[in-house]
N, C-alpha and C positions, 0 to 999 in steps of 0.2 A: 801470850802467843797470838799472832795475827798474820794472816796473809792479806796485807793492806789493800793491794790492788785488786784482789779477788773478792773483796767483801765490802767495797764502798760504792756499789751500784755502777761500776764501770762496765760498759757493754762491749767494748772493742779493745783488743790487745795487740801489741806489736812484739814480734820475737825474731831475732836474727838467727837463722839456721845455717849460716855460712860454714859452721864447723862440720856439717854433713858433706859427704862426697858427691861429686857431680861428674858424670861421664857423658861424652857425645859419641854416638855410634852412627857411622855412615857406611854406605856400601850396599849393594843389592842383596847380600846374603845375611845382613844383620838380623832382620826379623826372624828368619828361619832358624838361625843358630840359637837366638835367645829363646825361641819357642821350644827348642829341643833340650835346652839345659836349665830351664826354669819351670815353675809349676803352673803358671797361668797361660791363657790363650793369647799369646803375643800376635799370632797371625790374624786373629780376629779384631785387633785393635785398629780403630779408624783414625784417620788424620784429625788432629786437634782433639784427641782424647788421651786419657791416661788410665793406668791401672796399677794395682799392687801385685807383685809377684815375689816368689821366694827362690833363692838358690839353695838347694839342699845337696848333701853329699850322698854317696851310694847307700848309706844307712838311713837316709831320710831325715837326718839331723840338719839344722838350719845354719847356713853360713851367713846369710843376711836377708833381710826383707827390704825390697827396693820399690820405688815408684818409677814406672817407665812412661814417658810422654812422647807421643809421635806427632811430628808436624810434616810439612811437605818436603823437607830437605834432610831430616835426620831423626834420630830418637835421642832423647835426653833421659839419663837415668840418675835418680837421686838415691844415694846409698846412706847407710848409717855413718856415724862419725868414725873417721879413720879407716873406712872400709873401701874407699875407691880403688886403692892399689890392689887389695885382696880380690875384689870382684874383677878388676881388669885382668889380673893374672889368671883368675879362674876361667874367664871367657877365652883368653888367649890359649890356655892349655887344651881347650876343646876346638880350637881353630886349626884346620889343616889346609884344605884347598879352598875354603870359603873366602869370598871377596868382601872384606869389611875392615874398617879401621875404628879402633877404640881410642879416644883421646880424653885424657883427664883434664877437665876444665875447672877443677876446684879452685885453683889459685888465680884464675883469670875472671872469675865470676863471684857474685854474692847471691845469697838466698835469704829472702825476707818472708816471714809468715804474718798474715793479718787475720786475726781470729775474732769471731763474734758478730753480733748483729749489725754493726756499722761498717763491716768490711766491704760490703757491696758498694757503698758510696765511695770508699777509698779507691777501689780498683777502677770504678767508673771514671773518677777524676783523673787518675793516672793515665788511663787509656786516652782520654781526651787531650791530655797535655803532652804525652810522650809517644803515643802509639797511633795517632790518626784515627781515633775512635771507630770501633766496629759495633754499631748499634745492635745488630742481631745477636752478638755474643755478650758484650759487656753490659749493655743497657738492662738486661734481665739478670745480671749477676752470674752468668754461666750456669750450665747444668752441672750436677755432680760429676767430677772427673773430666770436665771439659777444659780445654786450653785454648789460648790465643797467643800467637807469636808475632812480635814486632822486631824486625832485625834489619839493620842497615849495614851491609857488608862493605868493608873498606879493604881493597886488595893490599896484600903485603903488610897487613896490620892484624896482630893477634887479638887486640882488645876492641872488637867491633861494638857498635851500639846495639845492644840486645836487651829485650824484655819479653819474658814469657810468663804469662799469668795462667795459673792452673787452679781450678777449684778442687780442694782436697777434702774439706770437711773432716779434718784430722782430729783435732781435740774438741772443737766446738763447731756448730753448724749455723751459718756458713763459715768456712775458712778458705783462705787462698794463699798460695805461695807465689812469690814474685822472684823469678830468676833474672838477674840483670848483669851486665858487664860491669867490671870494676869502675869504668869511667862514668857510669850512670848512678852508681850507688849513693853518693853523697847528695846528688840532686834529688833523687827520689825520696830519701829520708827527710831532706829539708822541705820538700813539697808536702809531705805528710804532716810534719811538725807544724808548719805554718797554717795549713788549711784544716787540719783536724787536731786541734790542741788538746782535746779531751782523751785522745787515744793514749794508753799507758803502755810503756815498755814493761814487760814482765821479767822477773829474775829467773835464773835456772831453777830455783826452788819452787817458784810459782808455776813454772812450766811443768815441772814434775808433778805438782798437785793436780793440774788439769789432765795430764796424761793418765795418772792413776785413776782419777775420777771417771775418765772415759773408758777405763779398762783396756788400754792399749799396751801390748807388750813391747819391750825395746831390747836392743842389744847393749850390754851383755846380760842384763838381769834375767830376762825371760827368753830372749833369742840367743841361742848359743849351740854348741855342738853336743849338748846333752839333752836338747829338747827337739820334739818333732812338731810340725805345724798344728796337728789336731789337738795336741795337749794344751796349746796356748790360744785357742780360738781363732786360728787363721784359716779356717776352712774356705772362706770366700776368696782367698788368694790362690786357690787351687782349682784348675779345670779338670773335672773327672771325665770329660768327654774327649779330650785330646789324646794324641798318641803318647809314646814313651818320653820320659824325661828322667834326669838323674834322680834317683831316690824314689821313683814312682812305685816300683814293686813293693817296697816296704810300706809306704804311705797307704797304698791301696789295700794291702793286707790288713793293716791296722784298722782301716775304716770298715772293710767288708766283714771281718770277723770280730769287730768290737773289742779290739785288743788294746785300746788306749788306756793306760794305767793311771794317768793323772789328768787333772784339768785345772785351769786357771780360775781363781775366784778373787773377789774383793774382800778386804779385811778392814774392819773399823775398830778403833780403840778410843775410849774416853780416858786418857791417861796423860800425865805430865812427863812421862818417861818415853822417849822414842825407842821403839824396839830395834834390834839389830838385824839387818838383812842376813838371812841364813839361819835364823832362829827356828826352832821346832814349833809347830802348831799342834797342840794336843787337845783332844776332845775331853770333856769332863768325866766321861765314864770309862776312860782307859788311860794307861800310862804310855802307850805306844804312840809315836808321832804320826799324825795324820797328814802332815805336809811340812813345807818350809816357806818362810817369808822370802819373797824375791825383790820387792820394792816397798818403800815406805816414804811418806811425806806428811807434812802438816796438812790437815784437811782444809777445805775452802773457808770455813768459818773460823778457823784458828782455835777450835775448842778441843782438838784431839788429833789423832793421826789416822790416815787411810793408807792402805797398802794393797799389794797384790801378792798372791801366794799360789804355789802349785800344791794341790792336795790330791790324795788318792781318789780314784774314781768311785770307790765304794762309799765315799762320804757324800751323802745327798741330803741328810737332815741338817739344815742350817739353823734350826730352832734350838738345838742343843747348845750348851755353853762350851766355848773353846778358850784355851789359854795359850799365850806365847811364852815359852820357857827360855830364859836367858840368865846366865850368871846367878843361878839359884833363885831368881825372881819369876813369879807367874803373873803375867798381865792378862786381864780379861779381854777377850776379843770376840767380835761377831763376824761371821762369814756370810757372804752374799753372792749368789750366782751372777755372772756377767751375761746380760741379755745377748741373744744372737743378733748379728747385724740385720737391719731391715732390708 
């Protein structure tokens, strides 16, 4: 077992996120509507900044977790895979007299993630070559959640020259996403390959390893209509100071009265057998399941498996022994709390 690219001292990785959805929101009422139907403070979002927010249903369960970036002309929303239509329809279902337009740009754009220590050099180089370099932004690598947009609009043409660089610090710090038009995609990748030959493409399995190591929930494993944001550590995606939003009453009640019944933890196994998602996690002193495994991948060193699990909130003692039960087999496992975001 080995995660080759993740264990050979490579410091910078490349990942194509084009499978994720992308929406462009324009119109004077866009910010206000998104502020009222998602969990975070969209009205407080400055130009050339981004944030994470959640769309929840009236029961406080999660439809999707998205990133919203604001520039001078529009807002760009990054959704989970295959969720752009779901979110577009959700927004439109709450649009009555509001003046806004939601356009799905998933098919006319590409999304590239650059992860790790050398990512600053890459985006600096790209800005110089394709964006007319903005030293105050790119030269210092951007602040967390900061964005810079380079766009050349061609009238009556859908595929304009577009490049938006956003610092996300998603799986590694620093990390950046590059949104570009289809017409620029091949040139950007060629530029990276020629000038930064040591950057490694990572596979979906390796990307999953990094996600689990960072303790980041994803749809549908942890983000779904059976979970609420507080269970899976997404408190920072919620503004508790803003007015009403869909699902606010339930989420606020759960937080105020400490009614959250589960929480997300990391799971580690030194095993040659990969556990099955959905398997029960049982503590050594009981036969009752303490939780369920939600994600699993080979660990970074390739010596075992790491995962995520939703366990009952009464489970706090991680020093005790845990087992993952599946198909009559008990696999020894260790649980670890996921640190709160800084």
